[in-house]
MIKOLMAR-799459 format. One line per 8 residues: their letters; for each residue x, y, z of N, C-alpha, C. Coordinates in steps of 0.1 Angstrom, whole numbers. Each point is the difference from the previous one (the first is absolute). Example, Ala and Ser with C-alpha at 12.3 -4.5 7.8 and 13.67 -1.06 7.14 Angstrom:
BEGIN
AS> 132/-57/78/-9/12/0/9/12/0  -4/11/-7/9/11/0/-8/11/8
END
This chain:
BEGIN
XXXXXXXX> 145/714/1476/18/4/0/5/-13/1  7/-4/-10/12/-14/4/15/9/8  -1/-5/14/9/3/10/12/-7/-5  13/5/-6/11/-7/-2/9/3/13  6/-12/9/9/0/10/14/-4/-8  9/5/10/12/-3/-4/8/-1/17  6/-11/1/9/-2/12/13/1/2  8/9/10/12/1/2/5/-6/10
XXXXXXXX> 10/-8/-3/4/-12/9/-6/-14/-5  10/-8/1/-7/-14/-5/2/-10/13  1/4/9/0/-11/14/-11/-6/4  -1/-8/8/-13/-4/6/-11/5/4  2/12/5/-13/9/0/-9/0/-12  11/3/-11/-7/4/-10/-5/-12/-9  3/-10/4/-5/-15/-3/-17/0/4  3/2/16/-16/0/3/-7/10/-1
XXXXXXXX> 3/9/-4/-10/11/-7/-5/-6/-16  10/-5/-5/-5/-5/-13/-8/-12/2  1/-7/9/-8/-13/-1/-17/7/8  1/10/8/-11/8/3/-10/5/-11  7/6/-8/-6/9/-13/-9/-13/-4  1/-12/-1/-6/-7/-8/-15/1/8  -1/2/11/-14/3/9/-6/13/-6  3/10/-8/-2/12/-1/-7/2/-16
XXXXXXXX> -12/5/0/-4/2/-13/4/11/-9  3/8/7/2/13/-12/20/2/-1  3/4/-11/14/0/-2/7/-10/-4  14/1/-1/9/-10/-2/15/3/4  7/-11/1/12/5/3/7/-3/-13  9/10/-6/5/0/-12/15/3/-1  6/3/9/12/0/0/9/1/12  11/-4/2/11/-4/14/13/6/-2
XXXXXXXX> 4/5/9/14/6/-4/11/-3/15  10/-4/-5/11/-1/11/13/6/-5  8/-1/9/15/7/0/8/-14/-9  -4/-11/2/2/-10/-9/-11/-2/-11  8/-2/-16/-8/-1/-11/-7/-14/2  12/-8/4/-4/-15/-1/-9/-2/11  1/5/10/-10/-2/12/-15/2/-6  2/14/-6/-16/5/-4/-7/-10/-10
XXXXXXXX> 10/-4/-11/-5/-9/-10/-2/-15/5  6/-5/11/-4/-10/7/-12/1/7  -5/12/7/-13/2/5/-10/3/-8  2/2/-12/-8/4/-11/-6/-13/-3  12/-8/-1/-4/-14/-11/-10/-10/14  3/1/10/-5/-6/11/-14/5/1  -2/8/2/-15/8/0/-10/5/-12  6/-5/-11/-5/5/-12/-2/16/-2
XXXXXXXX> 11/6/4/-2/15/0/7/5/-15  -9/12/-7/5/1/-12/15/7/-6  3/8/10/11/9/-1/13/-2/12  12/-3/-2/8/0/11/12/14/-1  4/8/9/7/9/-2/12/0/8  9/0/-7/14/3/11/2/13/4  -2/4/12/1/13/5/-14/5/2  -4/5/12/-12/7/5/-3/10/-11
XXXXXXXX> 7/11/-5/0/10/-5/-7/-2/-14  3/-12/-6/-8/-4/-14/-15/-3/2  0/-4/11/-19/-6/3/-4/16/2  6/9/7/-10/10/6/-3/10/-11  13/-2/-13/-6/7/-11/-8/-5/-13  -4/-12/4/-10/-7/-8/-15/3/-1  -3/8/-9/-10/7/1/-18/-7/0  5/-12/-5/-12/-14/3/-2/-1/13
XXXXXXXX> 10/3/11/-3/-4/16/-7/11/6  -11/-2/5/-7/11/11/0/0/15  6/-11/3/4/-4/17/11/-8/1  7/5/11/11/-10/4/-1/-2/16  4/-15/-1/0/-6/14/14/0/1  10/7/10/9/0/6/5/-12/10  8/-7/-3/2/-14/7/15/0/2  12/8/0/12/3/2/-1/-2/16
XXXXXXXX> 15/-1/7/0/1/13/3/14/4  -7/2/11/-3/12/7/8/13/-2  17/-3/0/4/10/-3/0/9/-13  -8/-7/-9/-4/3/-13/-12/8/-2  -7/-5/9/-14/8/-1/-4/16/-6  8/5/10/2/14/-2/2/6/-18  14/-4/-2/4/1/-14/-8/-4/-11  -6/-14/4/-8/-3/-11/-13/4/-4
XXXXXXXX> -7/3/15/-14/10/-2/5/10/-7  5/11/2/2/11/-3/2/0/-15  10/-13/-5/2/0/-18/-12/-3/-2  -9/-10/4/-11/-1/-7/-13/11/1  -2/6/10/-11/12/2/7/8/-11  12/6/1/3/11/-12/-1/-6/-15  0/-14/-3/-4/-6/-11/-16/-4/-6  -8/11/13/-14/0/-1/-8/-16/0
XXXXXXXX> 8/-10/12/-4/-10/0/-4/0/13  -16/-5/3/-6/-6/16/10/-7/2  -1/0/15/13/-10/5/-8/-6/16  3/-12/1/-5/-6/11/16/-6/4  6/2/9/10/-4/7/0/-4/11  8/-12/5/-1/-9/8/6/7/12  -7/-5/12/1/5/13/16/-3/8  3/8/7/-3/17/1/2/7/-14
XXXXXXXX> -7/7/-3/3/8/-11/11/5/0  6/5/10/16/9/1/5/-9/11  13/6/2/8/-5/11/-2/6/14  -4/14/-3/-5/10/13/-11/7/-6  -4/10/9/-6/9/-3/0/12/-8  11/5/0/7/11/-8/-1/-4/-15  3/-13/-3/-2/-2/-14/-13/-1/-4  -7/-7/7/-15/-3/-4/-8/14/-1
XXXXXXXX> 6/10/6/-8/14/0/3/6/-14  13/-3/-7/5/6/-10/-8/-8/-12  -3/-16/3/-8/-8/-13/-10/7/1  -7/3/12/-16/5/-3/-1/15/-7  10/8/8/1/14/-8/0/-3/-17  8/-8/-3/5/-1/-14/-14/-7/-8  -6/-10/8/-11/-4/-7/-11/11/-1  -6/7/6/-7/8/1/4/16/-11
XXXXXXXX> 13/1/0/7/11/-8/-3/-7/-13  4/-13/-3/-2/-7/-15/-17/-3/-4  -6/-3/10/-16/1/0/-1/-16/-3  7/-8/10/2/-16/-4/-3/-7/14  -10/-12/-5/-4/-9/7/14/-6/7  1/0/14/12/-7/7/-10/-8/13  4/-9/1/-7/-10/15/10/-9/3  0/-2/16/13/-11/7/-7/-9/-5
XXXXXXXX> 4/-11/-1/-9/-16/-3/0/-8/16  -6/7/7/-4/-3/14/-15/-7/0  3/-17/-6/-9/-4/-3/-8/-2/16  1/-4/11/-4/-4/12/-10/10/-1  0/14/-2/-12/9/1/-11/-2/-11  1/-7/-7/-9/-4/-11/-4/-14/0  3/-7/11/-6/-12/-1/-13/0/8  -11/-7/-4/-12/-1/5/-2/0/15
XXXXXXXX> 6/-14/6/2/-1/17/4/12/4  10/9/-3/4/11/7/-11/9/1  -4/5/-12/-11/8/-3/-12/-2/8  -5/-13/2/-8/-7/10/2/5/16  13/-2/0/5/6/16/-1/11/-1  3/10/-5/0/13/-2/-14/5/4  -10/-6/-6/-13/2/-1/-5/-2/11  2/-16/7/-4/-1/14/6/10/10
XXXXXXXX> 12/4/0/2/11/7/-6/12/0  -4/7/-11/-7/14/-1/-13/-4/2  -5/-11/2/-15/-1/0/0/-1/20  9/-4/3/-2/1/18/2/-12/2  1/-11/-6/-5/-16/0/9/-4/14  13/4/-1/10/-1/15/4/10/9  -9/10/-2/1/13/9/13/6/-3  9/4/9/9/12/-3/13/-7/-2
XXXXXXXX> 7/-1/-8/15/-9/-4/10/5/8  2/-7/10/14/2/11/11/-9/-2  1/-6/-8/10/-9/-1/-1/-10/-13  15/1/-10/2/-7/-11/10/-12/1  -1/-12/-1/13/-6/0/2/-6/-15  12/0/-6/2/-5/-14/15/-7/0  4/-10/-9/11/-1/1/2/-7/-14  13/1/-8/4/-3/-13/14/-8/3
XXXXXXXX> 3/-7/1/13/-8/2/1/-11/-9  10/0/-7/3/-13/-10/18/-3/-1  2/-13/2/16/-4/2/3/2/-15  11/11/0/6/0/-15/11/-3/4  5/-12/-9/14/-4/4/6/-1/-14  7/14/0/4/7/-14/14/3/3  12/0/-7/12/5/2/2/14/2  10/7/5/2/15/3/0/5/-9
XXXXXXXX> 2/-1/-15/0/7/-9/-16/3/-9  -7/-11/8/-17/0/-7/-5/16/4  -11/2/-8/-4/14/2/-4/3/11  -8/-11/6/-7/3/15/11/1/9  12/-3/-3/12/4/12/9/8/-3  -1/9/-15/9/9/-3/-5/14/4  6/7/9/-3/15/1/-1/8/-12  7/-5/-8/1/13/-15/-12/-2/-4
XXXXXXXX> -7/-10/0/-14/-4/-9/-12/3/15  0/11/7/-11/-2/10/-1/-13/7  6/-9/2/-1/-13/7/-5/2/14  -3/-14/3/-5/-2/15/-17/-1/0  -4/-5/12/-14/-1/1/-10/11/1  5/12/4/-10/9/-3/-11/5/-9  13/-1/-12/-8/5/-12/-8/-11/-10  5/-13/5/-6/-13/-6/-11/-4/6
XXXXXXXX> 1/3/14/-13/-8/9/-3/7/8  5/8/7/-6/13/7/-8/8/-2  2/1/-12/-12/10/-7/-13/-3/1  -3/-12/1/-13/-9/1/-9/1/15  8/-2/8/-8/2/13/-2/13/3  10/10/-1/2/13/-1/-10/7/-8  -4/-2/-13/-12/5/-6/-14/-4/6  -1/-15/4/-12/-1/5/-2/6/11
XXXXXXXX> 9/0/12/-1/11/12/-5/10/-5  5/8/-12/-5/14/-2/-10/0/-7  -8/-11/-4/-11/1/-8/-9/-1/9  3/-8/10/-12/-1/13/2/7/10  9/11/3/1/11/9/5/13/-9  -11/6/-1/1/12/-9/7/12/7  1/-2/16/7/13/3/15/1/0  5/10/5/13/4/-1/10/-10/10
XXXXXXXX> 10/-4/-5/10/-7/6/8/11/12  -2/-5/12/6/11/10/13/-3/5  2/-17/-1/14/-4/2/2/-13/0  14/-4/-3/2/-11/-7/11/-6/6  2/-14/9/7/-8/9/5/-11/-14  11/1/-1/6/-15/-10/12/-7/6  3/-13/-4/9/-11/4/3/-4/-12  11/-2/-2/5/-8/-15/13/-6/6
XXXXXXXX> 1/-12/-9/9/-10/-2/5/5/-16  16/0/0/7/2/-15/4/-12/-7  4/0/-9/8/-9/-11/17/1/2  5/-6/-2/11/2/-2/6/9/-12  -8/2/-8/1/13/-8/-6/14/2  -5/-1/13/-8/12/6/-11/6/-5  -7/-8/-2/-13/4/-8/-12/-6/13  -13/2/4/-6/-3/10/-9/-14/-5
XXXXXXXX> 5/-12/11/-7/-10/-5/-11/-6/10  -4/4/14/-13/2/7/3/10/4  -13/5/-1/-6/10/6/-12/1/9  4/5/12/-15/0/8/-4/14/2  -12/5/-6/-8/14/2/-8/3/9  -1/10/7/-11/4/6/-4/14/-4  -11/1/-7/-7/13/-2/-10/10/5  5/9/10/-12/4/11/-6/10/-12
XXXXXXXX> -14/0/3/-11/11/-9/-3/13/9  -1/8/-4/-6/10/7/-13/-1/9  -9/-9/-8/-11/-5/10/1/-11/9  12/-4/1/4/-10/13/0/-11/-7  -2/-5/-14/0/-14/-7/18/-3/0  -2/-12/1/17/-8/-1/-1/-7/-12  9/-2/-8/4/-9/-7/13/-9/3  -3/-13/-1/10/-5/2/7/-13/-10
XXXXXXXX> 11/5/-8/1/-7/-11/16/-3/-3  1/-12/-6/11/-6/-3/3/-5/-16  12/4/-2/8/-10/-14/11/-1/2  -1/-11/-7/16/-8/0/3/-9/-12  11/3/0/6/-10/-16/7/-14/5  -1/2/15/8/-12/6/-10/-9/5  -11/2/7/-8/-8/8/-16/-3/-9  -3/-10/0/-13/-1/-7/-13/4/9
XXXXXXXX> -8/7/-1/-10/2/10/-16/-2/-6  -7/5/8/-15/-9/-4/-8/8/-12  7/11/-2/-6/11/-11/-13/2/2  -7/5/16/-9/3/3/-4/12/3  -10/6/2/-3/13/2/-14/-3/10  -1/9/9/-10/0/11/-3/13/2  -10/6/-2/-8/10/4/-9/4/11  6/2/11/-6/0/10/-10/14/6
XXXXXXXX> -15/0/-1/-9/11/6/-3/0/12  -8/8/8/-7/0/12/-8/-10/1  -10/-4/-14/-11/-6/1/6/-17/-8  12/0/-6/2/-14/-6/13/2/-7  2/-11/-10/13/3/-8/-5/-6/-12  13/4/-8/0/-8/-16/12/-6/0  -2/-12/-7/11/-10/-2/5/-1/-12  12/3/-9/3/-1/-12/10/-9/-3
XXXXXXXX> -1/-16/-3/12/-6/-3/7/2/-11  12/-1/1/8/7/-16/-6/13/-1  3/9/9/-9/14/-7/6/7/-11  12/-3/-2/6/7/-13/-1/-4/-14  -8/-16/0/-6/-2/-9/-15/-5/1  -9/4/11/-8/-4/5/-12/-5/-8  -6/-13/4/-10/-5/-9/-10/-3/11  0/4/10/-10/-2/14/-1/11/9
XXXXXXXX> -11/4/6/-2/9/12/-8/-6/9  2/1/11/-8/-7/10/-2/12/11  -14/3/1/-5/11/10/-6/-13/14  7/6/10/-4/-7/13/-5/10/10  -11/-1/3/-6/8/11/-8/-10/12  -3/0/11/-8/-3/8/-15/-4/-7  -4/8/-7/-12/-7/-8/-1/-9/-8  11/3/-10/1/-9/-11/16/-1/-5
XXXXXXXX> 1/-7/-11/11/-4/-8/-6/1/-15  9/10/-9/-4/-3/-13/16/-4/-7  -2/-6/-8/10/-3/-9/-4/8/-14  8/6/-5/2/5/-16/12/-5/-7  -4/-8/-10/15/-6/-10/-3/3/-14  10/2/-4/1/4/-16/6/-14/-6  -10/-5/-8/6/-12/-7/7/1/-11  10/12/-4/3/3/-11/13/-15/-5
XXXXXXXX> 0/1/-13/11/-10/-4/14/8/-2  -3/14/-1/13/5/-1/8/2/17  14/5/-4/6/0/12/-4/15/5  -5/7/-6/-5/17/5/4/11/-9  13/-2/-8/3/9/-8/-8/7/-5  -10/-8/-6/-12/4/-10/-9/14/7  -3/-2/9/-6/12/7/7/13/-1  15/2/1/6/12/-4/1/4/-15
XXXXXXXX> -1/-13/-9/3/5/-14/-16/4/-5  -11/-6/6/-13/5/-2/-1/14/4  3/4/10/2/13/6/7/8/-7  8/-4/-5/10/8/-13/-6/6/-13  -8/-13/-6/-4/-2/-13/-14/8/3  -8/2/10/-13/9/2/5/12/1  10/6/7/7/14/1/5/4/-13  6/-6/-7/4/3/-14/-14/1/-9
XXXXXXXX> -10/-8/3/-9/2/-10/-7/14/5  -2/1/10/-5/12/6/8/15/0  11/-3/-5/10/15/2/3/4/13  0/-7/6/1/0/16/15/0/0  7/10/12/17/2/0/3/-8/14  -10/-3/11/4/-5/11/-11/-10/4  3/-9/9/-11/-14/3/-7/12/11  -12/-4/6/-8/3/12/4/-12/11
XXXXXXXX> 6/-12/-6/8/-8/10/10/-1/6  8/1/-11/16/0/4/-1/14/-6  1/11/12/1/12/-3/15/4/4  3/11/-5/13/9/-2/5/-2/17  -10/5/7/1/2/14/2/-11/8  -6/-11/-2/1/-12/6/16/-6/-6  4/0/-10/16/-4/-4/9/7/7  -5/11/0/12/12/7/0/-4/14
XXXXXXXX> -13/-1/5/-1/-1/18/9/-13/1  -1/-11/-7/4/-11/4/18/-1/-3  4/10/-9/17/1/-1/5/10/10  -7/10/2/3/5/13/0/-6/11  -10/-6/2/3/-12/13/12/-6/-1  3/-10/-11/12/-9/-1/14/12/4  -2/14/-9/9/7/3/3/-1/14  -7/2/8/-1/4/15/5/-13/8
XXXXXXXX> -5/-9/-6/2/-16/5/20/-2/1  2/3/-15/14/-1/-2/10/10/7  -8/9/1/9/11/10/2/-3/10  -9/-8/9/1/-7/13/13/-9/-1  -3/-9/-5/12/-9/-3/12/2/-9  -2/15/-4/16/5/-5/4/-7/-12  -14/-5/-7/5/-6/-16/-3/11/-8  11/-1/-8/3/10/-11/6/-5/-13
XXXX> -5/1/-12/8/-6/-12/9/7/-4  10/-5/-7/15/8/-1/-7/11/-12  -7/-2/-8/-5/10/-10/-10/10/4  -5/-1/12/-7/11/4/8/14/5
END
């Protein structure tokens, strides 16, 4: 089966997705849609895509398209995903798949009702170094995990009206960057979160700029996490166990995992040429070919757990978007 993809949203992330598709054997990107017809045409010309649509619904109704990658701003994920699902398109939606857990619950319910594949584009979960780190933990290489530290901060020098600073577009650092350390912590520590402590600095537009999070899990493990749109951080994750640790440089796009114990040091490297989007594309293509409706790696439960966590963090810092 030749899997034909369509992309919703013709921005930067969509371009990265197209570039990584060159490293995928199955399927092809056949259509791009944007609210601006001119932008869609320009994107199609740049990347050699056959069809360009003005308006997302025109792509959703294209019977030649089997799967849709949603790369629109956060506030549109809910609406776009539901439209795609109701048109029987398999959906890969950028992270976080929704603005809040309530939206995601409805998206999952509709996907189940329509019997359509839906997956959050949590590419980090599908990266080989992260999978290797998880395997080391499960095999007891570092003992019981008691602490994880992870940070993702970038200096984003954008004007107040830019989407990253715009509360109407679910702006701020948490949904763009904070989702990464939060999702890694929840992947590594499978216990429920007992308590959350948060400190945050806000932009002049009143969205989160820098957020420091402490997640306290029921088993006594702690996650110390940072996201920031102001301060460039190291982008590192350290997972500490009772018998060793695992180091993940640039964990969100990890190419390397390092196991460190008193007895040994092992480095696992992924020598891919792609950025890493190829793994989530390959996952979707395999699921489509198997007629599966949910990923075993990026599960509904994991996506929902991460959004519930973000909701709790936002509640702590009293960050509510105008449309909620």
